N, C-alpha and C positions, 0 to 999 in steps of 0.2 A: 625759918621763919623767922622776924626781928623781935626784939623783947618789949616792941613797943604792942599797943595794943589794934591790932589790926590795923586796917587802912588807916584811920583817924590815927592811929598811933605814928605811922611811917607818915604822914604827909604832917603832922606836929616836929618831929621829929629831924625831916628833911629843912624843913623852914627855917628851925631853933637854929641849926648847924650850921644853916646857909648864909644866915642873918650876921652870925657871928663872927665867920672866916669873911665872906663879903663884908663887911663891915672892917675887918683886917685888911684886907687887899686894895678897901678904897682910900682906908685910912694912909697908908704907907702904899702906893705905886710902888711897886720891884721890889714888894717885901717878900708878899705872897701868888700864885700866880693863881689865873683863873679857874685853870687845869685841877691845881689842889679846891678848892672854891667848890667845883665841881664835885672833885671823892669826899668832902666832909658832905658835903648834902647828898648823895645815895649812900654814907656810912650812918647819917641821920634816918635816912629812909628805913635801911636795913636792920639798924640796932635799937633805933629811938629811943628813950634812954640814957640807955648803956651806951650811947656816944660819946658821952659828957667824958666817961671812964679810958675811954677807947681815942679819944679826941686827947686826951690831959697826957696818957701813956704816949703818942705819935711825940707830942712839941717834948716830953721828959728824952725822950728817946732823941729829937734832935739836938738837944739842950748840950745832954752828952758829947751826939758828935761834934758838935760846936764847939764847947770844951776843948775836948782834943786836937782838934784843928787849929785851937789857940792855944794850947799847952806846945803844939809841931813848931808852928809857924808862927808867932808869936799872935798879939792882937791886934796890930796897926793893918796885918796882911789876913786873917781872921775876918775883920768886920766888911772887909770885902770882898769874901770869899761868898762862893753859892753853893748851896746845898739843898738838891731836891728832898720836899716835904713827903711825896707820895707816895716814896717806900716807910716812913716812919706811921705814914695815916694806916696804910697796909697791915702793915705789922701790928699795930695798937686795936687797930680791928678784930686780926685775928686772933691776938690773948684775950681780951675780953669776951669775945665769941667762943673760944674754948673757953676758959675759964670759967664762963657763965651756965654751963651748961647741958 
């Protein structure tokens, strides 16, 4: 079970996570897909407050991957590259779940 406090913690985590990522999807269409938004909501429901750390780990991993693409192909080409976020969300969630114990 998640690190929230039962069903209410799961709902609050899901709503907060969905609100943050849904807002990002609306502000910059094409920047984050709605599948990623839904996945973040599920992570919020499963991990509750720990979802903040999971998404932070996911974004850090995505940023490192983006930096690697920029280093290899140049900044101009990296800005137009697409990078799936779901694997980073899954990895960040798994890392937080395993480390939180």
